[in-house]
C-alpha positions as CSV (number, residue, x, y, z in Angstrom):
1,M,-32.7,13.2,6.1
2,C,-34.2,9.8,5.4
3,D,-37.5,9.3,3.7
4,D,-39.2,6.9,1.4
5,M,-37.1,8.3,-1.5
6,D,-33.8,7.0,0.1
7,D,-32.4,3.7,-1.3
8,W,-29.4,1.9,-0.1
9,R,-27.6,-0.2,-2.9
10,P,-24.4,-2.3,-3.1
11,V,-21.2,-0.4,-4.1
12,L,-17.6,-1.4,-4.5
13,V,-15.1,1.0,-2.8
14,S,-11.5,1.0,-4.1
15,L,-9.3,2.2,-1.2
16,R,-5.5,3.0,-1.2
17,D,-3.1,3.8,1.6
18,T,-0.9,6.7,0.2
19,V,2.0,5.7,2.5
20,T,2.2,1.9,2.0
21,G,0.5,1.6,-1.3
22,D,-1.8,-1.1,0.1
23,T,-5.1,-1.4,-1.8
24,R,-8.4,-3.2,-1.4
25,V,-11.8,-3.2,-2.9
26,Y,-14.3,-3.1,-0.1
27,A,-18.0,-4.2,-0.6
28,S,-20.3,-1.7,1.0
29,E,-23.6,0.1,0.5
30,G,-24.3,3.5,-0.9
31,L,-27.2,5.8,-0.5
32,W,-29.2,7.0,-3.5
33,D,-31.7,9.8,-3.1
34,E,-33.7,11.9,-5.5
35,G,-30.5,13.6,-6.6
36,G,-28.7,10.4,-7.4
37,F,-25.7,8.9,-5.5
38,N,-25.2,10.7,-2.2
39,D,-21.5,10.8,-1.5
40,F,-21.6,12.8,1.8
41,I,-20.7,10.0,4.1
42,W,-17.5,9.3,2.0
43,S,-16.6,13.0,1.2
44,E,-17.4,14.7,4.5
45,G,-19.0,12.2,6.9
46,N,-17.6,9.5,9.1
47,F,-16.3,7.5,6.2
48,A,-14.1,10.4,5.1
49,C,-11.8,9.9,8.1
50,D,-8.7,7.7,8.1
51,C,-9.8,5.9,11.3
52,N,-12.9,4.4,9.6
53,R,-11.3,4.0,6.1
54,S,-8.4,2.0,7.7
55,R,-10.9,-0.4,9.1
56,F,-12.2,-1.0,5.5
57,L,-8.7,-1.4,4.2
58,W,-7.2,-3.7,6.8
59,D,-8.7,-6.5,8.8
60,D,-5.8,-6.3,11.3
61,D,-6.8,-4.2,14.3
62,A,-3.2,-3.2,15.0
63,R,-3.0,-1.3,11.7
64,H,-6.1,0.9,12.2
65,L,-5.2,4.6,12.1
66,P,-6.2,7.4,14.4
67,C,-8.5,10.1,13.2
68,G,-7.2,12.2,10.3
69,V,-8.1,12.9,6.7
70,K,-6.5,11.8,3.5
71,R,-3.9,9.1,4.2
72,I,-6.4,6.5,3.0
73,V,-7.9,7.7,-0.3
74,I,-10.8,6.4,-2.3
75,D,-9.7,5.9,-5.9
76,K,-13.3,5.2,-6.9
77,I,-16.7,4.0,-5.9
78,V,-18.7,2.0,-8.5
79,A,-21.8,0.0,-8.5
80,P,-21.1,-3.8,-9.0
81,G,-20.9,-4.6,-12.8
82,S,-20.5,-0.9,-13.7
83,D,-17.6,1.3,-14.8
84,L,-19.3,4.5,-13.9
85,V,-17.4,6.2,-11.1
86,L,-19.9,7.5,-8.6
87,Y,-17.3,9.1,-6.3
88,A,-13.5,9.5,-6.0
89,D,-11.3,11.6,-3.8
90,A,-10.0,14.5,-5.9
């Protein structure tokens, strides 16, 4: 639920393909709410699916993957200039 407490801020998402070993740091935005960083979209929402994560990892449309979970993993999400890991796939 969005309200006045929600705040979108820049984040850096480190992605890795577990099959090819390809990696990329993708600049995105993350949601902060009254409880801190909200990882739902990355852990269970649309960005948890390989079909979306492959679009962040590769610019080449031919390499985009079908829906599935866990071929493309998030090694970490951090705020720019910070080493504090906000989220990582376990």
